[in-house]
C-alpha positions as CSV (number, residue, x, y, z in Angstrom):
1,M,2.9,29.9,-23.8
2,E,-0.3,31.2,-22.1
3,K,-2.6,30.0,-24.8
4,S,-1.1,26.5,-24.8
5,K,-1.3,26.4,-21.0
6,K,-5.0,27.3,-21.1
7,E,-5.6,24.6,-23.8
8,F,-3.6,22.0,-21.8
9,R,-5.4,22.9,-18.6
10,K,-8.8,22.5,-20.3
11,K,-7.9,19.1,-21.6
12,A,-6.4,17.9,-18.3
13,L,-9.5,19.0,-16.4
14,A,-11.7,17.3,-19.0
15,K,-9.7,14.1,-18.5
16,R,-10.0,14.4,-14.7
17,N,-13.8,14.8,-15.0
18,Q,-13.9,11.5,-16.9
19,I,-12.6,9.6,-13.8
20,S,-15.5,8.1,-11.9
21,K,-16.2,9.1,-8.4
22,W,-15.4,5.6,-7.2
23,E,-12.1,5.6,-9.0
24,R,-11.2,9.0,-7.6
25,E,-12.1,7.9,-4.0
26,K,-10.1,4.7,-4.4
27,A,-7.0,6.6,-5.8
28,S,-7.4,9.3,-3.2
29,G,-7.2,6.7,-0.4
30,E,-3.9,5.3,-1.9
31,I,-2.5,8.8,-2.1
32,V,-3.5,9.5,1.5
33,K,-1.6,6.3,2.6
34,K,1.5,7.5,0.7
35,I,1.4,10.9,2.3
36,V,1.0,9.9,5.9
37,N,3.9,7.5,5.6
38,L,6.3,10.0,4.1
39,P,9.2,10.9,6.5
40,E,8.6,14.6,5.5
41,Y,5.0,14.4,6.6
42,I,5.8,12.4,9.8
43,K,8.5,15.0,10.9
44,A,6.3,18.0,10.1
45,K,4.8,19.9,13.0
46,T,2.7,22.0,10.6
47,V,0.7,20.8,7.6
48,L,-0.8,23.1,5.0
49,S,-3.6,21.2,3.3
50,Y,-6.8,22.0,1.4
51,H,-10.5,21.1,1.3
52,P,-11.0,19.4,-2.0
53,L,-13.3,20.6,-4.8
54,E,-15.3,18.0,-6.8
55,G,-12.8,16.0,-8.9
56,E,-9.7,16.9,-6.8
57,V,-7.7,14.4,-4.8
58,N,-9.6,14.0,-1.5
59,V,-7.1,14.7,1.2
60,R,-9.6,15.2,4.1
61,E,-8.2,12.0,5.8
62,V,-4.7,13.5,5.8
63,T,-6.1,16.7,7.4
64,K,-8.0,14.6,10.0
65,K,-4.9,12.5,10.8
66,A,-2.7,15.6,11.1
67,L,-5.1,17.0,13.6
68,D,-5.3,13.7,15.5
69,D,-1.4,13.6,15.5
70,G,-1.3,17.0,17.2
71,K,0.0,18.9,14.1
72,K,-1.0,22.4,13.3
73,V,-3.2,22.4,10.2
74,Y,-3.9,25.3,8.0
75,L,-6.2,25.6,5.0
76,P,-6.1,28.2,2.1
77,K,-8.3,31.2,1.8
78,T,-8.3,33.4,-1.2
79,Y,-9.2,37.1,-1.1
80,G,-11.0,38.6,-4.0
81,K,-10.8,37.4,-7.6
82,N,-8.9,40.5,-8.6
83,E,-6.5,40.6,-5.6
84,R,-5.1,37.2,-6.2
85,R,-3.9,36.8,-2.6
86,M,-4.0,33.6,-0.6
87,D,-3.3,33.0,3.1
88,F,-3.4,29.8,5.0
89,I,-5.7,29.9,8.1
90,R,-5.5,27.6,11.1
91,Y,-8.1,24.9,11.0
92,D,-9.3,22.6,13.8
93,N,-12.8,21.5,13.1
94,F,-15.3,21.4,10.3
95,S,-17.8,23.8,11.8
96,Q,-15.6,26.8,11.1
97,L,-15.6,26.2,7.3
98,T,-17.6,28.4,5.0
99,K,-17.9,28.7,1.2
100,G,-15.3,31.1,-0.1
101,D,-14.2,32.2,-3.6
102,F,-14.7,29.7,-6.4
103,G,-16.9,27.5,-4.1
104,V,-13.9,26.4,-2.0
105,M,-14.6,25.6,1.6
106,V,-12.4,27.8,3.7
107,P,-11.9,28.7,7.4
108,E,-14.0,31.7,8.4
109,A,-11.3,33.1,10.6
110,G,-8.3,32.1,12.6
111,E,-4.6,32.3,13.1
112,L,-2.7,33.0,9.9
113,F,0.3,30.9,8.9
114,L,3.1,33.3,9.1
115,G,5.9,31.1,7.7
116,G,8.4,28.7,8.8
117,G,8.7,25.0,8.1
118,A,5.6,23.1,6.9
119,F,4.6,20.2,4.8
120,V,2.2,21.5,2.0
121,I,-0.3,19.4,0.1
122,V,-0.9,21.1,-3.2
123,P,-3.8,20.4,-5.6
124,G,-3.6,21.0,-9.3
125,A,-5.0,20.4,-12.8
126,A,-1.9,18.4,-13.8
127,F,1.7,17.8,-12.9
128,D,4.8,16.5,-14.7
129,R,7.6,14.2,-13.7
130,K,9.9,17.2,-13.1
131,G,7.7,18.5,-10.3
132,N,6.0,21.2,-12.4
133,R,2.4,22.0,-11.5
134,M,-0.4,23.4,-13.6
135,G,-2.9,25.0,-11.3
136,Y,-6.2,26.6,-12.3
137,G,-4.8,29.7,-13.9
138,K,-5.1,32.3,-11.1
139,G,-1.6,32.1,-9.6
140,Y,-2.7,31.8,-6.0
141,Y,-0.3,29.0,-5.0
142,D,2.6,30.4,-7.0
143,G,2.1,33.8,-5.4
144,F,2.0,32.3,-1.9
145,F,5.1,30.1,-2.5
146,G,7.0,33.2,-3.8
147,K,6.7,34.7,-0.3
148,Q,7.6,31.6,1.7
149,T,10.6,29.5,2.4
150,M,11.2,26.3,4.3
151,L,8.2,24.6,2.8
152,I,8.1,21.0,1.5
153,K,5.7,21.2,-1.4
154,A,3.9,17.9,-2.3
155,G,1.7,18.1,-5.4
156,V,-1.1,15.5,-5.5
157,C,-2.9,14.2,-8.6
158,F,-4.3,11.1,-10.1
159,E,-1.9,9.0,-12.2
160,G,-3.6,9.9,-15.5
161,L,-2.8,13.6,-14.8
162,L,0.9,13.1,-14.4
163,Y,2.7,13.9,-17.6
164,D,6.2,13.8,-18.9
165,D,6.1,17.5,-19.6
166,I,3.5,20.3,-19.1
167,P,3.7,23.9,-20.3
168,V,5.2,26.1,-17.6
169,D,6.1,29.8,-17.3
170,C,9.1,31.3,-15.4
171,H,6.9,32.3,-12.4
172,D,5.5,28.7,-11.9
173,V,6.9,27.2,-8.7
174,R,8.1,23.6,-8.9
175,M,7.0,21.0,-6.3
176,D,9.5,19.1,-4.2
177,M,7.5,15.9,-4.9
178,V,4.5,14.7,-6.8
179,I,2.3,11.9,-5.3
180,T,-0.2,9.8,-7.3
181,E,-1.9,6.6,-6.3
182,R,0.9,4.7,-8.0
183,T,4.1,6.6,-7.4
184,I,6.0,9.3,-5.5
185,I,8.3,11.4,-7.6
186,S,10.9,13.6,-5.8
């Protein structure tokens, strides 16, 4: 299964790279609107988000709105390419971000998310209609989710990266919902 996952991931990322910057920003805006109107997001006191890499769904406006709404916001930080550990660190302004592993902008330091209820916005290379996620192959999110409960996991992707089925392994964690610019699947 691992070889087919790698091949599928490579094709999905190539497909995502074909989406123009304008199309990505327009679609990201539609996804943001859907997220901030979800009852699960509205009720959440804590939001685990991410700072997007080039090509990913841009959810910075969700992060900003969550802060404006008085929610606690945490962003992921990975530790060492071999350690494969990810924590979420409290975020409250852009000045505390620094370039981390894989070029991801991460909080330099701050309060760790120790668990409890939270709405989690999850990036990925591709998703399917059953809530399965294909990440980038390192297992950071799956490892994090394996240690947490009471999370509402919302995968975000562009409509063209939502498939009927994607290759999955037994350790892959399913999302509670998947949000694209056109639909919400839960």
